[in-house]
C-alpha positions in Angstrom: -164.8 -157.3 141.7 -165.7 -154.1 143.7 -164.0 -151.8 141.2 -166.1 -153.1 138.3 -169.3 -152.4 140.2 -168.2 -148.8 140.9 -167.3 -148.3 137.2 -170.7 -149.6 136.1 -172.4 -147.2 138.6 -170.3 -144.3 137.3 -171.1 -145.1 133.7 -174.8 -145.4 134.3 -174.8 -142.1 136.3 -173.0 -140.2 133.6 -175.4 -141.6 131.0 -178.3 -140.3 133.0 -176.6 -136.9 133.3 -176.1 -136.8 129.5 -179.8 -137.7 128.8 -180.9 -135.0 131.3 -178.6 -132.4 129.7 -180.0 -133.2 126.3 -183.6 -132.9 127.5 -182.8 -129.4 129.0 -181.1 -128.3 125.8 -184.0 -129.4 123.6 -186.6 -127.9 126.0 -184.8 -124.6 125.9 -184.6 -124.6 122.1 -188.3 -125.4 121.9 -189.2 -122.7 124.3 -187.2 -120.1 122.4 -188.8 -121.1 119.1 -192.2 -120.2 120.5 -193.6 -123.5 121.7 -194.0 -122.2 125.3 -195.8 -118.8 124.9 -195.0 -116.2 127.5 -197.8 -113.9 128.8 -196.3 -111.0 126.9 -196.2 -112.8 123.6 -199.8 -114.0 124.1 -200.9 -110.4 124.8 -199.2 -109.3 121.6 -200.9 -112.0 119.6 -204.3 -111.1 121.1 -203.7 -107.4 120.4 -202.8 -108.3 116.8 -206.0 -110.2 116.3 -208.2 -107.2 117.2 -210.8 -105.8 114.9 -209.4 -103.8 112.0 -208.6 -100.2 112.8 -211.3 -97.6 112.1 -210.6 -95.1 109.3 -210.1 -91.5 110.3 -209.5 -88.2 108.6 -206.1 -86.8 107.8 -203.9 -85.8 110.7 -201.4 -82.9 110.4 -198.2 -83.3 112.3 -196.6 -79.9 112.0 -192.8 -79.8 111.5 -191.2 -76.4 111.7 -189.6 -75.1 108.4 -186.1 -76.6 108.1 -186.9 -79.3 110.6 -187.1 -83.0 109.8 -188.7 -86.2 110.9 -186.0 -88.3 112.6 -187.9 -91.5 113.4 -191.4 -92.9 114.0 -192.6 -96.0 115.8 -195.9 -97.7 116.5 -196.9 -100.0 119.3 -200.2 -100.9 117.6 -202.2 -98.2 119.6 -200.1 -95.1 119.3 -197.8 -93.6 116.7 -194.7 -91.8 118.0 -193.2 -89.3 115.5 -189.8 -87.9 116.5 -189.2 -84.5 115.0 -186.0 -82.4 115.1 -186.7 -78.7 114.6 -183.7 -76.6 113.6 -182.1 -75.0 116.7 -184.8 -76.3 119.1 -185.2 -79.3 121.3 -186.5 -82.5 119.8 -190.2 -83.2 119.8 -192.1 -86.4 120.0 -195.7 -86.2 118.8 -198.0 -88.9 120.1 -200.9 -89.9 117.9 -203.8 -92.3 118.8 -204.1 -94.7 115.9 -207.7 -95.6 116.8 -209.0 -92.1 116.4 -206.2 -90.3 114.6 -206.2 -87.6 117.2 -203.0 -86.0 118.5 -202.7 -87.0 122.1 -199.8 -84.7 122.9 -196.3 -83.6 122.3 -193.2 -84.5 124.4 -190.3 -82.0 124.3 -186.9 -83.7 124.7 -184.5 -81.1 126.3 -181.2 -81.4 128.1 -181.5 -81.6 131.9 -180.7 -78.3 133.6 -177.3 -78.3 135.4 
């Protein structure tokens, strides 16, 4: 019968769509788990496998009396130290982790109106 043939084609077509959908789902899961490395993650891994950091002498990060260190972060090459002096604008000290030298200080101030 003609309707049986159409039903068989529809069932086979839907089966193929289900299989393709499952392939896409599993490929996405595998990619997010790290099977497919992105260029950014490959660069991070390469950076992490560099030679060990060279030792350096002590570095003084001056914080005004009454101030406090709010946060610090590292990207592997630089250390950013966020300092909040009392009554002044926040400061971010940038330190090179390779040499231990202070690269500079960024003042975080409100934009003039």
